N, C-alpha and C positions, 0 to 999 in steps of 0.2 A: 170522651171516655178514655181513660188511661189505665192500662193493665199494670198491676204491680208485678214484682218478681214472682209472686205466688202463681199467677196465671202464666207468665212466660216460662218459668222453670218447670212448672207442673205439666204444661203442654209438651215441652221437650222430653220430660220424663215419660210421659204417656206414649209418645212416638217411639222412644227407645224401648219401652216395655213391650209395645205391640210388635216391634221389629224383632226383638231377641227372645221373647218368652214363648215363641212358637217352638223353639228348640228345647227349652227347659225354663223353670221358674227363675226369675232374676232377683238377685240380692240387691239391697239398697246400695251396698258398697260398689257393686259392678255398675249400676246405673249412674251413681254419683260420679264415679271415675270417668266413665265415657262422656258424661254431660258437664263435667266440671262444676258440680254442685256439692256443697258440703253434705256429709251424711246426715247430720242432725237436722238441717233444714229440709232435706229430702224426706226424712222420716215424718216430719210435720205434714208435708204435702201428701204423702202416701196415706196418712191417717184420714185426711179429708176425702181423698179419692176412694178409699175403702168405705168410709161412712156413706158416700154417695152411690155405693154399689157399682163402681166403675172398675174396680180391681178387687182381687181377693188374695189372701195370703195362704201359702202352703207351708205347713210346719215340717220340721225334720232337717236332717243334714243336707238333703238335696232341695230344700225348700226355698222359698222366696215369694215373689209376686208374679201374678199372671192377670190378664184381663178377665173381667167377670163375664164379658160378652165378646163376640167377634168384633174386630176393629171396624168392620163395615156396618156395624149397628151402633157405634158410638160417635156422636158428633162433637165437634170442637166446642159448640155451645154448651153441651152438657159438662164438659171438662172445665171450661172457664167458669160456669156458674157454680160448680162444686168448689172451686178454689177461691173465686173472687166474690161470690154472692151475686146479687142482681147486677146486670150489665147496663143499667140505666145511663143514658148520656148526661143527665143532670138530675139533681135532687128536686123533683117536682112531685108534690103530694097528689096531684090530680092526674098524673100521667097514665097510670094504670087503674086507678080507683077514683072515680069522680067524687065519691063521698069524702076523700081525703083532703080536699081543698075547698075552702069556702068560696073562692073566686073562679072555680073551674068553668062555670057556665058563661063567664064573660072574659075568659083569657084567650086571646087570639094566638099568642105564641105557643100555647100548649099543643096546637096542631103541628107546629114545626117540630117540637120535641118528640111528639108521637110518631111522626114520619121517620125521624132519625132513629128512634128506638126500634121501630118495625124493621128498618133496613139493617140495623146491627143484628137483631135477633135472626132475621132471615139469612143473613150472610154467615154467621157462625153456626147456625143449625144446618146449613146446606153443605158444609165442609165435613167430610167424614174422616175419622182417624186413619182408615185404610188408605185414603188418598195421600195423606201426609207420609205414611210409611213407604208407599211406592216412590214418592218424591225423594225421600231420604235414601232409599236404596239406589236410585238413579244417581244421586249426588255422590254416594260412596263409590260407585263404579267409575264415574268420571274423575274422581280424585286419585284413583289407583292407576 
């Protein structure tokens, strides 16, 4: 499984948003500048995150984006699935739906892919956004 820039940049943007939106809503321009992401690309990512109900927008002169839920209630898995879609390690029709593959009942390798998939899902779902924010803050302290 390889993540695209959508997943990588979107996760960075969510960490940034979680870190800085506690003070006030954050504009796309501010996040884009801090994360070195183009404004237009970040707008696309934010639209996907908003559609997944992970962030919400605040209108007005002091508006911007904030998290839709506390960072300790948002997993990395939710963020990546909102941006990347399914996180399957391979394109296997029978991996999650036995009826999707005519050879599912006699496929030995399907069990390998299933175990890899389960490991990926468990890993990304066990990492909370709040943990990454704390790591980010520690990193900023050591840089200064």
